[in-house]
C-alpha positions in Angstrom: 78.3 -147.9 -78.4 79.1 -151.4 -78.2 81.0 -151.2 -74.8 78.9 -153.2 -72.3 80.5 -151.1 -69.6 77.4 -149.1 -68.7 78.9 -147.4 -65.8 81.8 -146.0 -68.0 79.4 -145.0 -70.5 77.1 -143.2 -67.9 80.2 -141.3 -66.2 81.2 -140.0 -69.6 77.5 -138.9 -70.5 77.2 -137.1 -67.2 80.5 -135.3 -67.5 79.4 -134.3 -71.2 76.0 -132.9 -70.5 76.1 -129.2 -70.6 72.7 -128.6 -69.5 69.0 -129.2 -69.8 66.9 -126.6 -71.8 63.3 -126.3 -71.5 61.6 -125.7 -74.8 58.1 -125.7 -76.4 57.9 -127.7 -79.6 54.4 -126.9 -80.0 55.2 -123.3 -81.1 57.2 -122.0 -84.1 59.6 -120.4 -81.8 60.7 -123.3 -79.7 62.7 -121.3 -77.2 62.3 -118.3 -75.3 64.5 -115.4 -76.7 68.1 -115.7 -75.4 67.6 -119.3 -74.1 69.5 -121.2 -76.7 72.3 -119.3 -78.6 74.0 -122.1 -80.4 73.0 -125.4 -82.0 73.5 -128.5 -79.8 75.5 -131.6 -80.5 72.9 -134.1 -79.1 69.0 -133.7 -78.6 67.3 -136.1 -76.1 63.5 -136.3 -76.6 62.1 -138.8 -74.3 58.3 -139.2 -74.8 58.2 -135.8 -76.2 56.9 -136.2 -79.7 54.1 -138.6 -78.4 52.3 -136.0 -76.3 53.0 -133.1 -78.5 51.9 -134.4 -81.9 48.5 -135.5 -83.2 49.5 -137.3 -86.4 52.4 -138.3 -88.8 52.2 -134.9 -90.5 52.2 -133.1 -87.4 55.2 -135.0 -86.1 57.0 -134.2 -89.2 56.6 -130.5 -88.5 57.6 -130.8 -84.8 60.6 -132.8 -85.6 61.8 -130.3 -88.3 61.5 -127.5 -85.5 63.6 -129.6 -83.2 66.2 -130.3 -85.9 66.8 -126.4 -86.3 68.3 -126.4 -82.8 70.8 -129.4 -83.7 74.2 -129.1 -85.2 74.5 -130.3 -88.8 76.3 -133.5 -87.7 74.5 -133.9 -84.3 72.5 -136.7 -83.1 68.8 -136.8 -81.9 68.0 -139.6 -79.4 64.2 -140.4 -79.3 62.1 -142.7 -77.0 58.5 -143.2 -77.6 55.6 -145.5 -77.9 54.2 -147.3 -80.8 50.5 -148.1 -81.2 49.3 -146.3 -78.2 46.2 -144.2 -77.9 46.3 -142.7 -74.5 48.3 -142.8 -71.4 47.3 -142.3 -67.7 48.7 -140.2 -64.8 46.8 -141.0 -61.7 43.1 -140.9 -62.9 43.7 -138.5 -65.8 43.8 -139.9 -69.3 45.7 -138.1 -71.9 45.9 -138.6 -75.6 49.0 -139.9 -77.2 50.3 -140.0 -80.8 49.0 -143.3 -82.4 51.6 -144.4 -84.8 53.2 -147.7 -85.9 56.8 -148.4 -86.8 56.3 -148.1 -90.6 54.8 -144.6 -90.4 57.3 -143.4 -87.9 60.2 -144.6 -90.3 58.5 -142.8 -93.2 58.4 -139.5 -91.1 62.3 -140.0 -90.5 62.8 -140.6 -94.2 60.9 -137.5 -95.1 63.2 -135.5 -93.1 66.5 -137.1 -94.3 67.2 -138.7 -91.2 69.3 -141.8 -90.9 68.3 -144.4 -88.2 71.7 -145.2 -86.6 70.4 -147.4 -84.0 66.7 -148.9 -83.3 65.4 -151.0 -80.4 61.9 -152.0 -79.5 60.7 -153.2 -76.1 57.5 -154.9 -75.6 55.9 -155.4 -72.3 52.4 -153.8 -71.6 52.9 -151.6 -74.5 55.5 -151.2 -77.3 58.3 -148.6 -76.7 61.1 -147.8 -79.2 64.4 -146.1 -78.7 66.3 -144.7 -81.7 69.4 -142.7 -82.3 69.1 -140.5 -85.6 71.4 -138.3 -87.8 70.9 -136.3 -90.8 71.8 -138.1 -94.0 
């Protein structure tokens, strides 16, 4: 949205969120039986694919699973990192999907997803934010 009034946007979003539903994209059955009985308008995946996927091919499989839960005219909001190999929580080190922007956009293209919005932020690492919809 081009409206710079972020407080207004935040208020509308908070009123619109119907719930947060736990899922497991590492399995073919993403949701436990009876958890999700209808497709959703918006999927928010923040730092999800980075830790579940091992390579671009696996990323495509996992995003395809997520898309099964989204309405045909729905939106997928994704935030992740580019060019990372690992992340740390305290002293624990975890692997992360090491992908560049070109490869990520190719995955979206393979899944017939249109990039509605794309932003990158570079600080200590490069993070992306994107809004996707089906073509």
